[in-house]
N, CA, C and O atoms as a DFTB+ gen file, in Angstrom:
756 C
 N C O
     1  1     348.219      -1.346     362.849
     2  2     348.992      -1.516     364.277
     3  2     348.867       0.521     364.504
     4  3     349.072       1.307     363.579
     5  1     348.521       0.902     365.844
     6  2     348.077       1.884     365.774
     7  2     349.182       2.753     366.330
     8  3     350.361       2.398     366.350
     9  1     348.689       4.028     366.828
    10  2     350.181       5.355     367.125
    11  2     350.819       4.603     368.593
    12  3     352.017       4.458     368.837
    13  1     349.326       4.056     369.729
    14  2     349.909       3.987     370.975
    15  2     350.982       2.278     370.643
    16  3     352.170       2.586     370.742
    17  1     350.887       1.341     370.442
    18  2     351.310       0.502     369.926
    19  2     353.147       0.716     369.373
    20  3     354.173       0.182     369.793
    21  1     352.860       1.953     368.044
    22  2     354.468       2.680     367.686
    23  2     355.274       2.791     368.621
    24  3     356.393       2.295     368.743
    25  1     354.522       3.658     369.503
    26  2     355.704       4.445     370.371
    27  2     356.317       3.610     371.990
    28  3     357.285       3.805     372.725
    29  1     355.247       2.716     371.994
    30  2     355.861       1.576     373.029
    31  2     356.702       1.011     373.282
    32  3     357.132       0.857     374.425
    33  1     357.313       0.396     371.923
    34  2     358.305      -0.410     371.489
    35  2     359.386       0.721     370.978
    36  3     360.324       0.195     370.379
    37  1     359.453       1.855     371.055
    38  2     360.114       2.931     370.752
    39  2     361.551       3.051     371.623
    40  3     361.598       3.024     372.853
    41  1     362.393       3.150     370.977
    42  2     364.021       3.649     371.786
    43  2     363.779       5.271     371.832
    44  3     363.609       5.866     370.768
    45  1     363.766       5.906     372.955
    46  2     363.783       7.480     372.746
    47  2     365.095       7.845     372.457
    48  3     365.890       7.051     372.959
    49  1     365.625       8.766     371.824
    50  2     366.836       9.127     371.780
    51  2     366.889      10.529     372.440
    52  3     366.273      11.476     371.950
    53  1     367.540      10.624     373.416
    54  2     368.215      11.475     374.981
    55  2     367.954      12.925     374.457
    56  3     367.670      13.823     375.249
    57  1     368.043      13.117     373.267
    58  2     367.647      14.527     372.492
    59  2     366.390      14.814     372.470
    60  3     365.923      15.950     372.391
    61  1     365.744      13.725     372.542
    62  2     364.247      14.169     372.223
    63  2     363.287      14.047     373.515
    64  3     362.137      14.484     373.547
    65  1     363.987      13.337     374.648
    66  2     363.284      13.404     376.147
    67  2     363.084      14.537     376.690
    68  3     362.182      14.624     377.522
    69  1     363.684      15.409     376.435
    70  2     363.285      16.273     377.172
    71  2     362.368      17.572     376.378
    72  3     362.174      18.698     376.835
    73  1     361.918      17.049     375.139
    74  2     360.760      17.933     374.200
    75  2     359.412      16.731     374.807
    76  3     358.303      17.160     375.125
    77  1     359.698      15.536     374.864
    78  2     358.351      14.664     374.786
    79  2     358.005      14.883     376.778
    80  3     356.831      14.887     377.149
    81  1     359.076      15.031     377.755
    82  2     358.708      15.764     378.943
    83  2     357.665      16.796     379.078
    84  3     356.559      16.709     379.611
    85  1     358.504      18.260     378.215
    86  2     357.812      19.203     378.092
    87  2     356.523      19.090     377.475
    88  3     355.596      19.650     378.060
    89  1     356.305      18.543     376.526
    90  2     354.865      18.117     375.657
    91  2     354.048      17.425     376.590
    92  3     352.877      17.790     376.687
    93  1     354.416      16.596     377.213
    94  2     353.026      15.624     378.892
    95  2     353.092      17.184     379.814
    96  3     352.015      17.776     379.891
    97  1     353.946      17.641     380.292
    98  2     353.726      18.754     381.212
    99  2     352.559      19.749     380.468
   100  3     351.438      19.908     380.952
   101  1     352.874      20.185     379.611
   102  2     352.203      20.911     378.644
   103  2     350.953      21.195     378.720
   104  3     350.379      22.279     378.826
   105  1     350.377      19.580     378.625
   106  2     349.032      19.281     378.417
   107  2     348.199      18.389     379.776
   108  3     347.121      17.795     379.752
   109  1     349.389      18.621     381.144
   110  2     348.537      18.236     382.203
   111  2     348.095      19.319     383.182
   112  3     348.815      20.290     383.414
   113  1     347.006      19.158     383.705
   114  2     346.656      19.791     384.327
   115  2     346.744      19.912     386.325
   116  3     346.298      20.684     387.173
   117  1     347.548      18.711     386.320
   118  2     348.201      18.414     387.774
   119  2     349.692      17.768     387.538
   120  3     350.198      17.384     386.484
   121  1     350.091      17.773     388.534
   122  2     351.671      17.652     388.871
   123  2     351.766      16.300     388.336
   124  3     350.789      15.558     388.436
   125  1     352.763      15.930     387.818
   126  2     353.122      14.700     387.302
   127  2     354.676      14.186     387.803
   128  3     355.691      14.821     387.516
   129  1     354.678      13.210     388.420
   130  2     355.385      12.235     389.800
   131  2     356.795      11.746     388.240
   132  3     356.493      11.835     387.050
   133  1     357.753      11.428     388.584
   134  2     358.987      10.854     388.066
   135  2     358.412       9.431     387.621
   136  3     358.806       9.006     386.535
   137  1     357.497       8.641     388.376
   138  2     357.112       7.463     388.167
   139  2     356.137       7.612     387.182
   140  3     356.102       6.837     386.226
   141  1     355.195       8.694     387.336
   142  2     354.385       8.270     386.061
   143  2     355.017       8.747     384.769
   144  3     354.572       8.322     383.702
   145  1     356.095       9.660     384.800
   146  2     357.305       9.909     383.522
   147  2     357.892       8.848     383.343
   148  3     358.348       8.637     382.219
   149  1     358.046       7.955     384.291
   150  2     358.787       6.608     383.562
   151  2     357.867       5.425     382.933
   152  3     358.337       4.603     382.146
   153  1     356.261       5.418     383.431
   154  2     355.721       4.615     383.050
   155  2     355.111       4.918     381.602
   156  3     354.652       3.992     380.933
   157  1     355.115       5.977     381.226
   158  2     354.880       6.627     379.977
   159  2     356.062       6.515     378.895
   160  3     355.904       6.160     377.727
   161  1     357.095       6.830     379.410
   162  2     358.645       6.646     378.648
   163  2     359.533       5.619     378.701
   164  3     360.584       5.501     379.330
   165  1     358.820       4.707     377.765
   166  2     359.862       3.343     377.928
   167  2     361.274       3.350     377.640
   168  3     361.585       3.740     376.515
   169  1     361.962       3.087     378.231
   170  2     363.695       2.881     378.029
   171  2     364.728       4.416     378.787
   172  3     365.904       4.772     378.723
   173  1     363.203       5.054     379.603
   174  2     364.196       6.205     379.789
   175  2     364.290       6.511     381.537
   176  3     363.255       6.844     382.115
   177  1     365.252       6.410     382.111
   178  2     365.681       6.276     383.437
   179  2     365.162       7.730     384.391
   180  3     365.289       8.935     384.175
   181  1     364.634       7.069     385.337
   182  2     364.491       8.499     386.359
   183  2     365.378       9.315     386.560
   184  3     365.282      10.540     386.646
   185  1     366.231       8.691     386.638
   186  2     367.764       9.936     386.223
   187  2     367.769      10.852     385.396
   188  3     367.859      12.077     385.466
   189  1     367.618       9.814     384.265
   190  2     367.578      10.801     382.832
   191  2     366.384      12.129     382.786
   192  3     366.534      13.284     382.387
   193  1     364.941      11.315     383.471
   194  2     364.033      12.521     383.331
   195  2     364.675      13.315     384.585
   196  3     365.357      14.180     384.034
   197  1     364.797      13.453     385.800
   198  2     365.624      14.031     386.614
   199  2     365.959      15.192     385.918
   200  3     365.355      16.263     385.853
   201  1     367.515      14.656     385.159
   202  2     368.466      15.605     384.645
   203  2     367.842      16.377     383.496
   204  3     368.322      17.493     383.295
   205  1     366.764      15.938     382.636
   206  2     366.212      16.524     381.604
   207  2     365.141      17.769     382.218
   208  3     365.049      18.876     381.688
   209  1     364.389      17.354     383.400
   210  2     363.415      18.230     383.861
   211  2     364.241      19.440     384.651
   212  3     363.656      20.481     384.952
   213  1     365.593      19.232     384.952
   214  2     366.592      20.044     385.284
   215  2     367.092      21.022     384.386
   216  3     367.592      22.089     384.740
   217  1     366.930      20.590     383.068
   218  2     367.441      21.482     382.166
   219  2     366.618      22.143     381.669
   220  3     367.003      23.208     381.188
   221  1     365.279      21.824     381.585
   222  2     363.955      22.275     380.973
   223  2     363.891      23.671     382.251
   224  3     364.001      24.837     381.874
   225  1     363.715      23.338     383.641
   226  2     363.807      24.326     384.425
   227  2     364.785      25.332     384.234
   228  3     364.282      26.383     383.836
   229  1     365.897      25.361     384.371
   230  2     366.785      26.153     384.002
   231  2     366.723      26.699     382.708
   232  3     367.181      27.836     382.820
   233  1     366.341      26.460     381.321
   234  2     366.068      26.856     380.021
   235  2     364.972      28.130     380.304
   236  3     365.119      29.261     379.842
   237  1     363.996      27.753     381.048
   238  2     362.696      28.325     381.474
   239  2     363.281      29.488     381.912
   240  3     363.063      30.563     381.353
   241  1     364.179      29.341     383.089
   242  2     364.599      30.554     384.128
   243  2     365.426      31.468     382.984
   244  3     365.123      32.646     382.798
   245  1     366.154      31.018     382.480
   246  2     367.252      31.580     381.800
   247  2     366.686      32.532     380.518
   248  3     367.251      33.527     380.065
   249  1     365.418      31.947     380.069
   250  2     365.087      32.380     378.860
   251  2     363.965      33.647     379.306
   252  3     363.383      34.256     378.408
   253  1     363.714      33.988     380.782
   254  2     362.639      34.786     381.003
   255  2     361.500      34.869     380.733
   256  3     360.925      35.956     380.674
   257  1     360.664      33.216     380.406
   258  2     359.505      33.193     379.954
   259  2     358.275      33.928     381.122
   260  3     358.672      34.752     381.946
   261  1     356.912      33.553     381.070
   262  2     356.455      33.737     381.761
   263  2     355.782      32.560     383.154
   264  3     355.135      32.679     384.195
   265  1     356.423      31.465     382.360
   266  2     356.066      30.036     382.963
   267  2     357.948      29.860     383.823
   268  3     359.057      30.387     383.733
   269  1     357.278      28.814     384.564
   270  2     358.302      27.750     385.094
   271  2     358.121      26.844     385.448
   272  3     356.936      26.601     385.676
   273  1     359.058      25.836     385.706
   274  2     358.700      24.076     385.763
   275  2     358.700      24.418     387.563
   276  3     359.420      25.281     388.067
   277  1     357.881      23.671     388.226
   278  2     357.736      23.838     389.718
   279  2     357.772      22.366     390.274
   280  3     357.185      21.417     389.752
   281  1     358.376      22.326     391.159
   282  2     358.018      20.863     391.693
   283  2     356.635      21.402     392.945
   284  3     356.441      22.350     393.704
   285  1     356.031      20.305     392.602
   286  2     354.449      19.956     393.485
   287  2     354.241      19.034     393.573
   288  3     354.381      18.218     392.662
   289  1     353.770      18.748     394.840
   290  2     353.364      17.310     395.698
   291  2     353.871      16.613     394.356
   292  3     353.444      16.392     393.223
   293  1     355.231      16.346     395.252
   294  2     356.418      15.039     394.602
   295  2     356.246      14.851     393.329
   296  3     356.401      13.793     392.720
   297  1     355.833      16.160     392.796
   298  2     355.928      15.589     390.734
   299  2     356.095      17.276     390.094
   300  3     356.103      18.239     390.861
   301  1     356.189      17.382     388.982
   302  2     356.374      18.779     388.505
   303  2     355.507      18.937     387.274
   304  3     355.244      18.215     386.313
   305  1     355.155      20.178     387.673
   306  2     353.910      21.178     386.828
   307  2     354.546      22.411     386.163
   308  3     355.488      22.978     386.716
   309  1     354.171      22.735     385.269
   310  2     354.417      23.915     384.682
   311  2     353.467      25.005     385.342
   312  3     352.321      24.652     385.623
   313  1     353.870      26.305     385.606
   314  2     353.156      27.092     386.041
   315  2     353.576      28.207     385.842
   316  3     354.698      28.335     385.353
   317  1     352.634      29.556     386.231
   318  2     353.120      30.623     385.396
   319  2     353.855      31.515     386.715
   320  3     353.022      31.571     387.620
   321  1     355.114      32.210     387.100
   322  2     355.369      33.138     387.355
   323  2     354.130      33.928     388.630
   324  3     352.982      34.195     388.274
   325  1     354.521      34.145     389.765
   326  2     353.430      34.856     390.414
   327  2     353.398      36.370     389.944
   328  3     352.596      37.115     390.507
   329  1     353.930      36.694     389.299
   330  2     353.921      38.111     388.843
   331  2     353.026      38.403     387.721
   332  3     352.897      39.537     387.259
   333  1     352.311      37.204     387.220
   334  2     351.846      37.293     386.074
   335  2     350.224      36.687     386.650
   336  3     349.293      36.411     385.893
   337  1     350.200      36.585     388.056
   338  2     348.974      36.341     388.416
   339  2     347.923      37.000     388.172
   340  3     347.089      36.466     387.440
   341  1     347.722      38.022     388.582
   342  2     346.561      38.903     388.305
   343  2     345.848      38.878     386.979
   344  3     344.625      38.765     386.896
   345  1     346.793      39.008     385.769
   346  2     346.158      38.722     384.587
   347  2     345.685      37.311     384.021
   348  3     344.827      37.101     383.164
   349  1     346.526      36.329     384.774
   350  2     345.927      34.829     384.447
   351  2     344.912      35.081     385.378
   352  3     344.174      35.209     384.401
   353  1     344.227      35.258     386.248
   354  2     342.927      35.334     387.258
   355  2     342.160      36.208     386.297
   356  3     341.295      35.507     385.770
   357  1     342.121      37.313     385.899
   358  2     341.698      38.168     385.155
   359  2     340.854      37.363     383.827
   360  3     339.657      37.534     383.597
   361  1     341.857      36.373     382.955
   362  2     341.692      35.784     381.832
   363  2     340.603      34.592     382.490
   364  3     339.555      34.305     381.911
   365  1     341.020      33.966     383.763
   366  2     340.169      32.878     383.856
   367  2     339.058      32.911     384.251
   368  3     338.310      31.937     384.178
   369  1     338.638      34.332     384.881
   370  2     337.163      34.541     385.575
   371  2     336.197      34.806     383.732
   372  3     335.039      35.072     383.412
   373  1     337.125      34.614     383.187
   374  2     336.240      35.012     381.209
   375  2     335.853      33.444     381.309
   376  3     334.714      32.995     381.438
   377  1     337.126      32.677     381.215
   378  2     336.909      31.343     380.838
   379  2     336.593      30.130     381.859
   380  3     337.441      29.321     382.235
   381  1     335.571      30.136     382.149
   382  2     334.886      29.179     383.249
   383  2     334.452      28.518     382.385
   384  3     333.884      28.972     381.392
   385  1     334.767      26.629     382.766
   386  2     334.452      25.681     381.872
   387  2     333.570      24.882     382.387
   388  3     333.797      24.202     383.388
   389  1     332.092      24.889     381.527
   390  2     331.192      24.535     381.785
   391  2     331.107      23.229     382.493
   392  3     332.010      22.454     382.178
   393  1     330.118      22.718     383.506
   394  2     330.106      21.593     383.958
   395  2     328.886      20.853     383.975
   396  3     328.060      21.318     384.761
   397  1     328.560      19.941     383.405
   398  2     327.365      19.157     382.902
   399  2     326.921      18.063     383.825
   400  3     327.701      17.493     384.588
   401  1     325.713      17.803     383.736
   402  2     325.427      16.377     384.520
   403  2     325.171      15.689     383.573
   404  3     324.791      16.099     382.476
   405  1     325.370      14.459     383.927
   406  2     325.148      13.199     382.375
   407  2     324.095      13.557     381.910
   408  3     324.126      13.406     380.689
   409  1     322.486      14.254     382.504
   410  2     321.506      14.207     381.954
   411  2     321.838      15.154     380.534
   412  3     321.581      14.867     379.365
   413  1     322.423      16.238     381.025
   414  2     322.601      17.520     380.516
   415  2     323.698      16.867     379.307
   416  3     323.613      17.554     378.289
   417  1     324.513      15.936     379.183
   418  2     325.660      15.786     378.461
   419  2     324.912      14.887     377.631
   420  3     325.120      15.118     376.440
   421  1     324.138      13.971     377.835
   422  2     323.084      13.210     377.291
   423  2     322.553      14.003     375.884
   424  3     322.816      13.876     374.688
   425  1     321.683      14.869     376.657
   426  2     321.106      15.851     375.715
   427  2     321.768      16.897     374.856
   428  3     321.348      17.201     373.739
   429  1     322.688      17.364     375.359
   430  2     323.599      17.785     374.058
   431  2     324.191      16.896     373.437
   432  3     325.145      17.452     372.895
   433  1     324.190      15.818     373.190
   434  2     324.971      14.775     372.695
   435  2     323.982      14.327     371.534
   436  3     324.339      13.793     370.484
   437  1     322.895      14.583     371.842
   438  2     321.385      14.028     370.980
   439  2     321.623      15.413     369.945
   440  3     321.760      15.342     368.724
   441  1     321.632      16.437     370.608
   442  2     321.345      18.000     369.564
   443  2     322.474      18.096     369.024
   444  3     322.336      18.749     367.989
   445  1     324.020      17.647     369.245
   446  2     325.106      17.907     368.250
   447  2     325.142      16.890     367.502
   448  3     325.926      17.058     366.567
   449  1     324.513      15.669     367.505
   450  2     324.796      14.296     366.736
   451  2     323.279      14.948     365.727
   452  3     323.360      15.268     364.541
   453  1     322.472      14.990     366.256
   454  2     321.156      14.939     365.470
   455  2     320.466      16.385     365.119
   456  3     319.279      16.466     364.802
   457  1     321.421      17.623     365.218
   458  2     320.448      18.884     365.170
   459  2     320.101      19.253     363.641
   460  3     320.544      18.523     362.755
   461  1     319.487      20.128     363.391
   462  2     318.534      20.684     364.478
   463  2     317.365      19.917     365.035
   464  3     316.734      19.232     364.230
   465  1     316.975      19.931     366.324
   466  2     316.509      18.959     366.850
   467  2     315.169      19.590     367.420
   468  3     315.344      20.808     367.406
   469  1     314.015      19.320     367.873
   470  2     312.873      19.586     368.935
   471  2     313.040      18.912     370.131
   472  3     313.577      17.804     370.161
   473  1     312.580      19.547     371.250
   474  2     312.500      18.806     372.425
   475  2     312.091      17.679     371.918
   476  3     312.933      16.832     371.619
   477  1     311.081      17.502     371.770
   478  2     310.376      15.945     371.452
   479  2     311.018      15.228     371.022
   480  3     310.950      14.037     371.324
   481  1     312.112      15.852     369.915
   482  2     313.086      14.765     369.455
   483  2     313.775      14.288     370.462
   484  3     313.765      13.067     370.622
   485  1     314.534      15.135     371.376
   486  2     315.399      15.010     372.506
   487  2     314.894      13.656     373.570
   488  3     315.440      12.697     374.114
   489  1     313.378      14.306     373.469
   490  2     312.634      13.198     374.460
   491  2     312.494      12.272     374.273
   492  3     312.615      11.416     375.149
   493  1     312.131      11.970     372.893
   494  2     311.896      10.609     371.872
   495  2     313.240       9.266     372.095
   496  3     313.195       8.045     372.250
   497  1     314.632      10.545     371.984
   498  2     315.484       9.383     372.242
   499  2     315.944       8.869     373.740
   500  3     316.249       7.696     373.961
   501  1     315.956      10.211     375.031
   502  2     316.132      10.109     376.049
   503  2     315.341       9.401     376.852
   504  3     315.887       8.757     377.748
   505  1     313.610       9.351     376.686
   506  2     312.753       8.642     377.013
   507  2     312.160       9.382     378.360
   508  3     311.300       8.848     379.060
   509  1     312.695      10.609     378.622
   510  2     311.985      11.291     380.012
   511  2     311.990      12.751     379.493
   512  3     312.544      13.084     378.446
   513  1     311.337      13.574     380.302
   514  2     311.179      15.003     380.179
   515  2     312.498      15.466     379.889
   516  3     313.413      14.876     380.464
   517  1     312.802      16.467     379.061
   518  2     314.039      17.076     378.673
   519  2     314.086      18.973     379.057
   520  3     315.050      19.732     378.951
   521  1     312.785      19.256     379.474
   522  2     312.652      20.974     379.376
   523  2     313.253      21.626     380.306
   524  3     313.437      22.830     380.129
   525  1     313.815      20.840     381.815
   526  2     314.705      21.617     382.572
   527  2     316.118      21.460     381.718
   528  3     316.764      22.496     381.553
   529  1     316.544      20.440     381.262
   530  2     317.902      20.132     380.775
   531  2     318.224      20.826     379.565
   532  3     319.386      21.182     379.369
   533  1     317.097      21.113     378.526
   534  2     317.417      21.982     377.139
   535  2     317.324      23.481     378.053
   536  3     318.269      24.200     377.728
   537  1     316.760      23.891     378.717
   538  2     316.816      25.221     379.221
   539  2     318.302      25.764     379.977
   540  3     318.861      26.835     379.743
   541  1     318.726      24.767     380.880
   542  2     320.306      24.910     381.616
   543  2     321.151      24.833     380.480
   544  3     322.109      25.599     380.585
   545  1     321.123      24.011     379.171
   546  2     322.213      24.275     378.127
   547  2     322.004      25.452     377.284
   548  3     322.917      26.115     376.792
   549  1     320.360      25.747     377.101
   550  2     320.000      27.468     376.740
   551  2     321.234      28.200     377.322
   552  3     322.278      28.552     376.774
   553  1     320.687      28.353     378.927
   554  2     321.225      29.248     379.675
   555  2     323.010      29.192     379.732
   556  3     323.738      30.179     379.840
   557  1     323.434      27.818     379.631
   558  2     324.999      28.214     379.502
   559  2     325.254      28.353     378.085
   560  3     326.463      28.513     377.915
   561  1     324.713      28.355     377.180
   562  2     324.868      29.261     375.632
   563  2     325.648      28.019     374.718
   564  3     326.431      28.346     373.826
   565  1     325.361      26.549     375.020
   566  2     325.969      25.256     374.416
   567  2     324.979      25.392     373.219
   568  3     325.376      25.793     372.124
   569  1     323.635      25.038     373.461
   570  2     323.048      25.311     372.443
   571  2     321.889      26.392     372.284
   572  3     321.618      27.010     373.313
   573  1     321.004      26.774     370.874
   574  2     320.647      27.626     370.796
   575  2     319.521      27.295     369.937
   576  3     319.442      26.149     369.494
   577  1     318.650      28.159     369.652
   578  2     316.846      28.204     368.871
   579  2     317.597      28.516     367.902
   580  3     318.402      29.446     367.890
   581  1     317.274      27.422     366.661
   582  2     317.701      28.108     365.465
   583  2     316.601      28.556     364.585
   584  3     316.658      29.495     363.790
   585  1     315.549      27.746     364.823
   586  2     314.336      28.295     364.312
   587  2     312.929      27.547     364.850
   588  3     312.992      26.935     365.916
   589  1     311.653      27.596     364.106
   590  2     310.751      26.813     364.541
   591  2     310.515      26.038     363.856
   592  3     310.943      26.452     362.778
   593  1     309.983      24.875     363.675
   594  2     309.302      23.872     362.931
   595  2     308.161      24.570     361.781
   596  3     307.452      25.555     361.993
   597  1     308.217      23.822     360.639
   598  2     307.354      24.345     359.672
   599  2     305.727      23.720     360.055
   600  3     304.740      24.130     359.444
   601  1     305.672      23.075     360.735
   602  2     304.727      22.322     361.319
   603  2     303.437      23.311     362.013
   604  3     303.514      24.471     362.418
   605  1     302.339      22.456     361.982
   606  2     301.411      23.333     362.741
   607  2     301.873      23.623     364.489
   608  3     301.635      24.645     365.131
   609  1     302.251      22.967     364.742
   610  2     303.162      22.920     366.051
   611  2     304.028      24.367     366.381
   612  3     303.913      25.198     367.281
   613  1     304.646      24.291     365.593
   614  2     305.729      25.431     365.669
   615  2     307.063      25.607     366.677
   616  3     307.564      26.548     367.293
   617  1     307.376      24.099     366.494
   618  2     308.270      23.926     368.146
   619  2     309.359      24.654     367.902
   620  3     309.583      25.056     366.761
   621  1     309.847      24.813     368.514
   622  2     311.523      25.291     368.622
   623  2     312.769      23.943     368.329
   624  3     312.967      22.978     369.067
   625  1     313.590      24.325     366.810
   626  2     314.320      23.474     366.847
   627  2     315.484      23.886     367.327
   628  3     315.737      25.014     366.905
   629  1     316.730      23.234     368.393
   630  2     317.756      23.351     369.077
   631  2     319.131      23.032     368.114
   632  3     319.182      22.083     367.332
   633  1     320.098      23.894     368.300
   634  2     321.460      23.277     367.328
   635  2     322.494      23.779     368.447
   636  3     322.342      24.539     369.403
   637  1     323.434      23.177     368.039
   638  2     324.721      23.467     369.203
   639  2     325.249      25.056     368.495
   640  3     325.004      25.289     367.312
   641  1     325.953      26.031     369.334
   642  2     326.882      26.833     369.554
   643  2     328.142      27.027     368.943
   644  3     328.843      26.152     368.435
   645  1     328.403      28.359     369.037
   646  2     329.983      28.491     368.560
   647  2     330.577      27.968     370.190
   648  3     331.698      27.471     370.295
   649  1     330.128      28.062     370.782
   650  2     330.535      28.417     372.760
   651  2     330.665      26.711     372.840
   652  3     331.664      26.172     373.316
   653  1     329.445      25.913     372.275
   654  2     329.798      24.339     372.358
   655  2     330.685      23.657     371.520
   656  3     330.728      22.430     371.606
   657  1     331.549      24.369     370.561
   658  2     332.419      23.933     369.489
   659  2     333.848      24.594     370.978
   660  3     334.631      23.879     371.603
   661  1     333.709      25.785     371.055
   662  2     334.889      26.400     371.930
   663  2     335.246      25.402     373.278
   664  3     336.362      24.982     373.586
   665  1     333.934      25.154     373.992
   666  2     334.182      24.414     375.111
   667  2     334.500      23.405     375.043
   668  3     334.900      22.959     376.118
   669  1     334.549      22.339     373.743
   670  2     334.774      20.937     373.340
   671  2     336.059      21.019     372.778
   672  3     336.641      19.935     372.814
   673  1     336.822      22.111     372.175
   674  2     337.998      21.788     371.673
   675  2     337.398      21.640     370.319
   676  3     338.100      20.797     369.761
   677  1     336.747      21.908     369.753
   678  2     336.310      21.317     368.285
   679  2     336.389      22.604     366.780
   680  3     336.153      23.794     366.989
   681  1     336.596      22.301     365.968
   682  2     336.933      23.697     364.892
   683  2     335.270      23.876     364.429
   684  3     334.555      24.858     364.629
   685  1     334.875      22.435     363.663
   686  2     333.481      22.427     363.573
   687  2     333.085      20.935     363.786
   688  3     333.804      20.022     364.190
   689  1     331.789      20.902     363.426
   690  2     330.805      19.957     363.822
   691  2     331.431      18.461     363.259
   692  3     331.131      17.390     363.786
   693  1     332.530      18.618     361.868
   694  2     332.618      17.793     361.378
   695  2     333.928      16.742     362.621
   696  3     334.108      15.525     362.591
   697  1     334.498      17.595     363.409
   698  2     335.585      17.249     364.317
   699  2     334.421      16.206     365.113
   700  3     334.989      15.116     365.175
   701  1     333.335      16.108     365.609
   702  2     332.604      14.996     366.091
   703  2     333.339      13.749     366.136
   704  3     334.002      13.510     365.128
   705  1     333.375      12.850     367.129
   706  2     333.815      11.521     366.715
   707  2     332.820      11.003     366.424
   708  3     331.784      11.095     367.082
   709  1     332.997      10.172     365.067
   710  2     332.096       9.194     364.352
   711  2     331.364       8.122     365.021
   712  3     332.359       7.611     365.534
   713  1     330.735       7.639     365.279
   714  2     330.009       6.562     366.110
   715  2     331.024       5.460     366.389
   716  3     331.189       5.028     367.530
   717  1     331.776       4.961     365.217
   718  2     332.642       4.016     364.982
   719  2     333.990       4.468     365.878
   720  3     334.482       3.523     366.494
   721  1     334.559       5.558     366.022
   722  2     335.566       6.128     367.242
   723  2     334.938       5.747     368.321
   724  3     335.333       4.830     369.041
   725  1     333.595       6.629     368.578
   726  2     333.318       6.202     370.169
   727  2     333.140       4.236     370.326
   728  3     333.880       3.555     371.036
   729  1     332.692       4.021     369.994
   730  2     332.527       2.322     370.036
   731  2     334.148       1.866     370.346
   732  3     334.746       1.342     371.285
   733  1     334.458       2.330     369.129
   734  2     336.633       1.820     369.483
   735  2     336.953       2.332     370.703
   736  3     337.967       1.906     371.256
   737  1     336.180       3.295     371.313
   738  2     336.761       4.219     372.283
   739  2     336.726       3.263     373.428
   740  3     337.629       2.731     374.075
   741  1     335.202       3.184     373.506
   742  2     334.441       2.301     374.563
   743  2     335.072       0.941     374.729
   744  3     335.111       0.403     375.835
   745  1     335.498       0.455     373.796
   746  2     335.815      -1.368     373.642
   747  2     337.394      -1.038     374.452
   748  3     337.843      -1.904     375.203
   749  1     338.011       0.001     374.274
   750  2     339.496      -0.115     374.145
   751  2     339.767       0.654     376.093
   752  3     340.829       0.598     376.711
   753  1     338.526       1.245     376.575
   754  2     338.671       2.204     377.612
   755  2     338.086       1.469     378.803
   756  3     338.045       2.015     379.906
């Protein structure tokens, strides 16, 4: 039995409801409607959810935290107080998420799983010229040149960087999903 099946049939203690709501709000980058909460949390009524959200908002307000629970677009979202806007903006300008094309993602996956690899190795898997894609990944700092091959061609070998780990939330390369995990994900989604 997997974790999702396990929680689907679970009765939620009211004392835990507020923490569950907070956890969901914490990981969401968009506002969440009462209906969305109800779909995820079996056994909790919309009134219970609204009541717990109100308690959560009050706790944040009374504790003087830098964040608040805000109603946005018929939903709820954790946001920072306006007086911290300059600090958050300054941080965000340094923490820009990298956007990748499907071709770049494909090449990056090849490098991540088969590193160190040469351009020819990447092209053999992709079946197309990969110069521009690899150059783009180098410019973004997601891959780096590890060394040259010892053969007469002395081709560059590529490997992922610490920035790659950071962008994808990985501690190290052992955190990459296995082929079996990817297959299972594709089958269930």
